[in-house]
N, CA and C atoms as an extended XYZ file, in Angstrom:
369
Properties=species:S:1:pos:R:3:atomname:S:1:resname:S:1:resid:I:1 pbc="F F F"
N        33.089       24.392        6.483 N   MET     1
C        32.542       23.128        6.286 CA  MET     1
C        33.378       22.717        4.929 C   MET     1
N        33.720       21.402        4.889 N   ARG     2
C        34.425       20.768        3.791 CA  ARG     2
C        33.526       20.633        2.742 C   ARG     2
N        33.837       20.617        1.561 N   GLN     3
C        33.259       20.545        0.300 CA  GLN     3
C        33.093       18.882       -0.073 C   GLN     3
N        32.190       18.493       -0.290 N   ALA     4
C        31.951       17.063       -0.937 CA  ALA     4
C        32.661       16.703       -2.220 C   ALA     4
N        33.431       15.596       -2.186 N   LEU     5
C        34.174       15.221       -3.373 CA  LEU     5
C        33.258       14.354       -4.246 C   LEU     5
N        32.907       14.710       -5.397 N   LYS     6
C        32.033       13.830       -6.348 CA  LYS     6
C        32.864       13.128       -7.545 C   LYS     6
N        32.887       12.082       -7.421 N   ILE     7
C        33.668       11.410       -8.636 CA  ILE     7
C        32.772       10.481       -9.394 C   ILE     7
N        32.690       10.698      -10.543 N   HIS     8
C        31.857        9.701      -11.689 CA  HIS     8
C        32.752        8.903      -12.446 C   HIS     8
N        32.163        7.583      -12.205 N   HIS     9
C        33.202        6.516      -12.875 CA  HIS     9
C        32.151        5.614      -13.495 C   HIS     9
N        32.448        4.727      -14.317 N   ASP    10
C        31.647        3.850      -15.061 CA  ASP    10
C        31.070        2.722      -14.112 C   ASP    10
N        31.932        2.508      -13.113 N   LEU    11
C        31.510        1.327      -12.004 CA  LEU    11
C        30.516        2.036      -11.068 C   LEU    11
N        30.845        3.218      -10.596 N   ALA    12
C        29.924        4.030       -9.448 CA  ALA    12
C        30.279        5.415       -9.448 C   ALA    12
N        29.190        6.081       -8.905 N   ASP    13
C        29.316        7.469       -8.445 CA  ASP    13
C        29.814        7.404       -7.152 C   ASP    13
N        30.822        8.295       -6.856 N   VAL    14
C        31.228        8.219       -5.453 CA  VAL    14
C        31.290        9.645       -4.853 C   VAL    14
N        30.725        9.771       -3.681 N   VAL    15
C        30.610       11.027       -2.906 CA  VAL    15
C        31.411       11.002       -1.681 C   VAL    15
N        32.458       11.629       -1.546 N   LEU    16
C        33.164       11.599       -0.282 CA  LEU    16
C        33.315       12.959        0.488 C   LEU    16
N        33.162       12.931        1.888 N   LYS    17
C        33.154       14.063        2.741 CA  LYS    17
C        34.506       13.908        3.540 C   LYS    17
N        35.658       14.453        2.812 N   PRO    18
C        36.901       14.160        3.733 CA  PRO    18
C        36.884       14.846        4.990 C   PRO    18
N        37.574       14.059        5.932 N   ALA    19
C        37.366       14.417        7.583 CA  ALA    19
C        38.525       15.673        7.618 C   ALA    19
N        39.636       15.561        6.791 N   SER    20
C        40.653       16.564        6.906 CA  SER    20
C        40.970       17.111        5.557 C   SER    20
N        42.019       18.150        5.634 N   LYS    21
C        42.307       18.578        4.413 CA  LYS    21
C        43.190       17.582        3.438 C   LYS    21
N        42.654       17.407        2.138 N   VAL    22
C        43.353       16.458        1.492 CA  VAL    22
C        43.542       17.083       -0.125 C   VAL    22
N        44.385       16.538       -0.758 N   ASN    23
C        44.714       16.878       -2.253 CA  ASN    23
C        43.466       16.193       -2.939 C   ASN    23
N        42.429       16.844       -3.307 N   ALA    24
C        41.147       16.484       -3.953 CA  ALA    24
C        41.558       15.747       -5.416 C   ALA    24
N        42.429       16.381       -6.097 N   THR    25
C        42.837       15.898       -7.358 CA  THR    25
C        43.619       14.490       -7.278 C   THR    25
N        44.430       14.382       -6.426 N   ARG    26
C        45.121       13.064       -5.990 CA  ARG    26
C        44.161       12.232       -5.695 C   ARG    26
N        43.365       12.442       -4.802 N   LEU    27
C        42.393       11.393       -4.161 CA  LEU    27
C        41.460       10.901       -5.352 C   LEU    27
N        40.897       11.709       -6.022 N   LYS    28
C        40.201       11.321       -7.147 CA  LYS    28
C        40.833       10.524       -8.208 C   LYS    28
N        41.962       10.806       -8.488 N   LYS    29
C        42.890        9.867       -9.336 CA  LYS    29
C        43.137        8.658       -8.692 C   LYS    29
N        43.375        8.556       -7.629 N   MET    30
C        43.626        7.309       -6.727 CA  MET    30
C        42.352        6.495       -6.906 C   MET    30
N        41.322        6.918       -6.562 N   ILE    31
C        40.047        6.336       -6.422 CA  ILE    31
C        39.619        5.730       -7.991 C   ILE    31
N        39.695        6.555       -8.908 N   CYS    32
C        39.562        6.127      -10.113 CA  CYS    32
C        40.505        4.977      -10.635 C   CYS    32
N        41.668        5.128      -10.428 N   THR    33
C        42.683        4.017      -10.783 CA  THR    33
C        42.077        2.808       -9.961 C   THR    33
N        41.886        2.816       -8.757 N   THR    34
C        41.234        1.672       -8.127 CA  THR    34
C        40.117        0.875       -8.835 C   THR    34
N        39.236        1.749       -9.114 N   LEU    35
C        37.932        1.304       -9.720 CA  LEU    35
C        38.281        0.569      -11.109 C   LEU    35
N        39.168        1.355      -11.978 N   ASP    36
C        39.573        1.042      -13.244 CA  ASP    36
C        40.320       -0.441      -12.993 C   ASP    36
N        41.143       -0.812      -12.086 N   GLN    37
C        41.878       -2.071      -11.871 CA  GLN    37
C        40.739       -3.135      -11.384 C   GLN    37
N        39.862       -2.688      -10.784 N   TYR    38
C        38.803       -3.666      -10.370 CA  TYR    38
C        37.925       -4.191      -11.539 C   TYR    38
N        37.773       -3.339      -12.377 N   LEU    39
C        37.032       -3.645      -13.765 CA  LEU    39
C        37.781       -4.690      -14.407 C   LEU    39
N        39.180       -4.429      -14.558 N   GLU    40
C        39.972       -5.127      -15.262 CA  GLU    40
C        40.390       -6.667      -14.817 C   GLU    40
N        40.168       -6.668      -13.361 N   GLU    41
C        40.461       -8.142      -12.901 CA  GLU    41
C        39.810       -9.156      -13.642 C   GLU    41
N        40.358      -10.352      -13.563 N   GLU    42
C        39.799      -11.550      -14.031 CA  GLU    42
C        38.956      -12.225      -13.083 C   GLU    42
N        37.808      -12.364      -13.409 N   ARG    43
C        37.040      -13.302      -12.231 CA  ARG    43
C        36.863      -14.812      -12.705 C   ARG    43
N        36.617      -15.714      -11.770 N   LEU    44
C        36.559      -17.111      -12.028 CA  LEU    44
C        35.169      -17.386      -11.452 C   LEU    44
N        34.455      -18.132      -11.938 N   PRO    45
C        33.152      -18.650      -11.354 CA  PRO    45
C        33.365      -19.583      -10.110 C   PRO    45
N        32.567      -19.267       -9.003 N   ALA    46
C        32.531      -19.896       -7.770 CA  ALA    46
C        32.969      -21.583       -7.889 C   ALA    46
N        32.154      -21.994       -8.888 N   SER    47
C        32.071      -23.505       -9.155 CA  SER    47
C        33.571      -23.876       -9.514 C   SER    47
N        34.168      -23.240      -10.389 N   ILE    48
C        35.690      -23.750      -10.464 CA  ILE    48
C        36.437      -23.575       -9.416 C   ILE    48
N        36.266      -22.566       -8.528 N   ILE    49
C        37.090      -22.410       -7.244 CA  ILE    49
C        36.678      -23.566       -6.219 C   ILE    49
N        35.490      -23.850       -6.184 N   HIS    50
C        35.168      -24.913       -5.207 CA  HIS    50
C        35.606      -26.412       -5.848 C   HIS    50
N        35.453      -26.676       -6.867 N   ALA    51
C        35.989      -27.781       -7.611 CA  ALA    51
C        37.554      -27.864       -7.335 C   ALA    51
N        38.277      -26.802       -7.478 N   GLY    52
C        39.732      -27.082       -7.111 CA  GLY    52
C        39.950      -27.195       -5.702 C   GLY    52
N        39.114      -26.663       -4.803 N   THR    53
C        39.348      -26.883       -3.453 CA  THR    53
C        39.031      -28.240       -2.948 C   THR    53
N        38.037      -28.708       -3.727 N   LYS    54
C        37.493      -30.121       -3.256 CA  LYS    54
C        38.670      -30.996       -3.696 C   LYS    54
N        39.101      -31.051       -4.832 N   VAL    55
C        40.431      -31.655       -5.290 CA  VAL    55
C        41.617      -31.580       -4.156 C   VAL    55
N        41.816      -30.387       -3.940 N   ARG    56
C        43.071      -30.212       -2.890 CA  ARG    56
C        42.796      -30.909       -1.449 C   ARG    56
N        41.502      -30.803       -1.028 N   HIS    57
C        41.255      -31.183        0.230 CA  HIS    57
C        40.565      -32.663        0.523 C   HIS    57
N        40.110      -33.055       -0.675 N   GLY    58
C        39.638      -34.555       -0.844 CA  GLY    58
C        38.435      -34.650        0.061 C   GLY    58
N        38.456      -35.787        0.807 N   LYS    59
C        37.348      -36.336        1.522 CA  LYS    59
C        36.935      -35.277        2.747 C   LYS    59
N        37.999      -34.455        3.016 N   ASP    60
C        37.911      -33.570        4.314 CA  ASP    60
C        37.140      -32.309        3.707 C   ASP    60
N        36.953      -32.006        2.805 N   TYR    61
C        36.209      -30.664        2.209 CA  TYR    61
C        34.764      -30.688        2.722 C   TYR    61
N        34.542      -29.583        3.177 N   ASN    62
C        33.101      -29.252        3.729 CA  ASN    62
C        32.743      -30.101        4.880 C   ASN    62
N        33.798      -30.431        5.621 N   THR    63
C        33.451      -31.233        6.995 CA  THR    63
C        33.610      -30.103        8.135 C   THR    63
N        33.128      -30.500        9.537 N   PRO    64
C        33.297      -29.630       10.367 CA  PRO    64
C        34.717      -29.338       10.744 C   PRO    64
N        35.632      -30.424       10.585 N   GLY    65
C        36.969      -29.895       10.784 CA  GLY    65
C        37.608      -29.050        9.788 C   GLY    65
N        37.172      -29.218        8.560 N   TYR    66
C        37.527      -28.227        7.618 CA  TYR    66
C        37.300      -26.754        7.924 C   TYR    66
N        35.998      -26.683        8.246 N   TYR    67
C        35.439      -25.344        8.688 CA  TYR    67
C        36.158      -24.739        9.860 C   TYR    67
N        36.459      -25.677       10.771 N   LEU    68
C        37.239      -25.240       12.196 CA  LEU    68
C        38.531      -24.906       11.787 C   LEU    68
N        39.440      -25.541       10.922 N   ARG    69
C        40.620      -25.064       10.448 CA  ARG    69
C        40.611      -23.829        9.713 C   ARG    69
N        39.434      -23.562        8.740 N   LEU    70
C        39.178      -22.307        7.985 CA  LEU    70
C        39.085      -21.159        8.767 C   LEU    70
N        38.006      -21.169        9.722 N   TYR    71
C        37.838      -20.127       10.721 CA  TYR    71
C        39.210      -19.673       11.560 C   TYR    71
N        39.848      -20.952       11.987 N   ARG    72
C        40.854      -20.672       12.845 CA  ARG    72
C        42.193      -19.812       12.047 C   ARG    72
N        42.351      -20.204       10.982 N   GLN    73
C        43.254      -19.414        9.965 CA  GLN    73
C        42.829      -18.181        9.596 C   GLN    73
N        41.437      -17.909        9.500 N   ARG    74
C        40.833      -16.500        9.128 CA  ARG    74
C        41.095      -15.675       10.453 C   ARG    74
N        41.019      -16.140       11.545 N   ALA    75
C        41.443      -15.421       12.910 CA  ALA    75
C        42.766      -15.239       13.137 C   ALA    75
N        43.668      -16.096       12.425 N   GLU    76
C        45.050      -15.692       12.446 CA  GLU    76
C        45.650      -16.216       13.689 C   GLU    76
N        44.910      -17.641       14.199 N   LEU    77
C        45.452      -18.069       15.282 CA  LEU    77
C        46.059      -19.521       15.295 C   LEU    77
N        47.064      -19.830       15.988 N   THR    78
C        47.447      -21.109       15.914 CA  THR    78
C        46.739      -22.138       16.720 C   THR    78
N        46.884      -23.389       16.467 N   GLN    79
C        46.185      -24.382       17.376 CA  GLN    79
C        46.312      -24.038       18.808 C   GLN    79
N        47.482      -23.940       19.050 N   VAL    80
C        48.136      -23.758       20.491 CA  VAL    80
C        47.325      -22.501       21.202 C   VAL    80
N        47.269      -21.333       20.441 N   LEU    81
C        46.613      -20.185       20.806 CA  LEU    81
C        44.994      -20.292       21.143 C   LEU    81
N        44.672      -21.066       20.023 N   LEU    82
C        43.047      -21.167       20.111 CA  LEU    82
C        42.730      -22.120       21.253 C   LEU    82
N        43.503      -23.136       21.327 N   ALA    83
C        43.199      -24.241       22.685 CA  ALA    83
C        43.313      -23.361       23.866 C   ALA    83
N        44.336      -22.543       24.042 N   LYS    84
C        44.223      -21.774       25.210 CA  LYS    84
C        43.076      -20.977       25.442 C   LYS    84
N        42.644      -20.276       24.438 N   LYS    85
C        41.538      -19.473       24.527 CA  LYS    85
C        40.297      -20.069       24.981 C   LYS    85
N        40.178      -21.272       24.599 N   VAL    86
C        38.859      -22.116       24.670 CA  VAL    86
C        39.094      -23.230       25.943 C   VAL    86
N        40.253      -23.140       26.542 N   ASN    87
C        40.597      -24.109       27.563 CA  ASN    87
C        40.346      -25.619       27.068 C   ASN    87
N        41.117      -25.936       26.133 N   MET    88
C        41.319      -27.072       25.570 CA  MET    88
C        42.465      -27.630       25.043 C   MET    88
N        42.675      -28.932       25.143 N   ARG    89
C        43.906      -29.340       24.714 CA  ARG    89
C        44.365      -29.127       23.108 C   ARG    89
N        45.548      -28.904       22.721 N   GLN    90
C        45.927      -28.569       21.537 CA  GLN    90
C        45.691      -29.736       20.721 C   GLN    90
N        46.104      -31.032       21.084 N   HIS    91
C        45.986      -32.283       20.272 CA  HIS    91
C        44.538      -32.502       20.142 C   HIS    91
N        43.562      -32.204       20.966 N   HIS    92
C        42.136      -32.439       20.908 CA  HIS    92
C        41.667      -31.524       19.652 C   HIS    92
N        42.282      -30.315       19.493 N   LEU    93
C        41.764      -29.418       18.485 CA  LEU    93
C        42.398      -29.924       17.190 C   LEU    93
N        43.583      -30.460       17.163 N   SER    94
C        44.245      -31.145       15.966 CA  SER    94
C        43.290      -32.277       15.461 C   SER    94
N        43.003      -33.129       16.398 N   GLU    95
C        42.058      -34.168       16.165 CA  GLU    95
C        40.701      -33.669       15.441 C   GLU    95
N        40.125      -32.667       15.923 N   MET    96
C        38.891      -32.185       15.575 CA  MET    96
C        39.107      -31.540       14.028 C   MET    96
N        40.081      -30.863       13.867 N   GLU    97
C        40.577      -30.314       12.367 CA  GLU    97
C        40.554      -31.547       11.501 C   GLU    97
N        41.221      -32.600       12.051 N   HIS    98
C        41.419      -33.646       10.914 CA  HIS    98
C        40.254      -34.577       10.942 C   HIS    98
N        39.185      -34.470       11.584 N   ASN    99
C        37.944      -35.098       11.618 CA  ASN    99
C        37.946      -36.601       12.289 C   ASN    99
N        39.103      -36.487       13.283 N   LYS   100
C        39.288      -37.821       14.125 CA  LYS   100
C        38.721      -37.785       15.336 C   LYS   100
N        38.069      -36.600       15.772 N   ARG   101
C        37.440      -36.403       17.053 CA  ARG   101
C        35.968      -35.413       16.676 C   ARG   101
N        34.979      -35.887       17.117 N   PRO   102
C        33.709      -35.044       16.850 CA  PRO   102
C        33.662      -33.850       17.687 C   PRO   102
N        33.091      -32.735       17.182 N   ILE   103
C        33.248      -31.392       17.746 CA  ILE   103
C        31.801      -31.377       18.428 C   ILE   103
N        31.564      -31.497       19.859 N   GLY   104
C        30.570      -31.483       20.442 CA  GLY   104
C        29.931      -30.027       20.365 C   GLY   104
N        28.466      -29.916       20.710 N   LYS   105
C        27.930      -28.755       20.718 CA  LYS   105
C        28.419      -27.773       21.716 C   LYS   105
N        28.975      -28.007       22.985 N   ALA   106
C        29.414      -27.240       23.767 CA  ALA   106
C        30.775      -26.534       23.330 C   ALA   106
N        31.630      -27.505       22.734 N   ALA   107
C        32.800      -27.195       22.332 CA  ALA   107
C        32.544      -26.243       21.145 C   ALA   107
N        31.779      -26.596       20.149 N   ALA   108
C        31.567      -25.680       19.064 CA  ALA   108
C        31.003      -24.358       19.152 C   ALA   108
N        30.313      -24.194       20.436 N   GLN   109
C        29.924      -22.958       20.893 CA  GLN   109
C        30.956      -22.055       21.404 C   GLN   109
N        31.887      -22.746       22.267 N   LYS   110
C        33.066      -21.954       22.665 CA  LYS   110
C        34.010      -21.668       21.613 C   LYS   110
N        34.260      -22.529       20.655 N   LEU   111
C        35.026      -22.361       19.512 CA  LEU   111
C        34.505      -20.968       18.671 C   LEU   111
N        33.306      -21.129       18.387 N   ALA   112
C        32.547      -20.370       17.561 CA  ALA   112
C        32.624      -18.765       18.047 C   ALA   112
N        32.507      -18.816       19.369 N   LYS   113
C        32.488      -17.348       20.196 CA  LYS   113
C        33.834      -16.678       19.908 C   LYS   113
N        34.914      -17.579       20.096 N   VAL   114
C        36.332      -16.962       19.789 CA  VAL   114
C        36.622      -16.576       18.362 C   VAL   114
N        35.914      -17.590       17.508 N   LEU   115
C        36.339      -17.506       15.976 CA  LEU   115
C        35.291      -16.557       15.273 C   LEU   115
N        34.431      -16.165       15.986 N   LYS   116
C        33.248      -15.299       15.408 CA  LYS   116
C        32.773      -15.815       14.357 C   LYS   116
N        32.125      -17.085       14.547 N   CYS   117
C        31.428      -17.772       13.396 CA  CYS   117
C        30.286      -18.371       13.933 C   CYS   117
N        29.247      -19.067       13.206 N   ASN   118
C        27.992      -19.681       13.579 CA  ASN   118
C        28.594      -21.035       14.095 C   ASN   118
N        28.313      -21.487       15.343 N   TYR   119
C        28.718      -22.816       16.004 CA  TYR   119
C        28.180      -24.075       15.021 C   TYR   119
N        26.817      -23.725       14.375 N   GLN   120
C        26.368      -24.948       13.706 CA  GLN   120
C        27.114      -25.259       12.551 C   GLN   120
N        28.005      -24.357       12.067 N   GLN   121
C        29.009      -24.854       10.986 CA  GLN   121
C        29.991      -25.742       11.327 C   GLN   121
N        30.361      -25.875       12.819 N   LEU   122
C        31.476      -26.677       13.342 CA  LEU   122
C        30.652      -28.150       13.809 C   LEU   122
N        29.299      -28.351       13.534 N   LEU   123
C        28.853      -29.559       13.972 CA  LEU   123
C        28.643      -30.478       12.699 C   LEU   123
């Protein structure tokens, strides 16, 4: 049975049970370095990020089309590919993303299933 690796760090105490033979010293060093880097990262308040996003997207910020595009990009799908998956025309999808066409409940449910999100965010 493999022995558990115990690492103490200011950020966390980590206990690992490696599945295979590993260089414990190297693994500990890598994990501690990663935790150190996390502590050194510069953080921005969410309000600053949202303010910048709102300026960039203007009136389309926080609209159903905005979320549709965000979820599509997160899923790494093009409009053409997403349209095929939900049996919809690509230009209809484009119009929805640009808030020129409403996203109906049935379409939102189909899109949400493929994009793995809550359909109500698209309404």
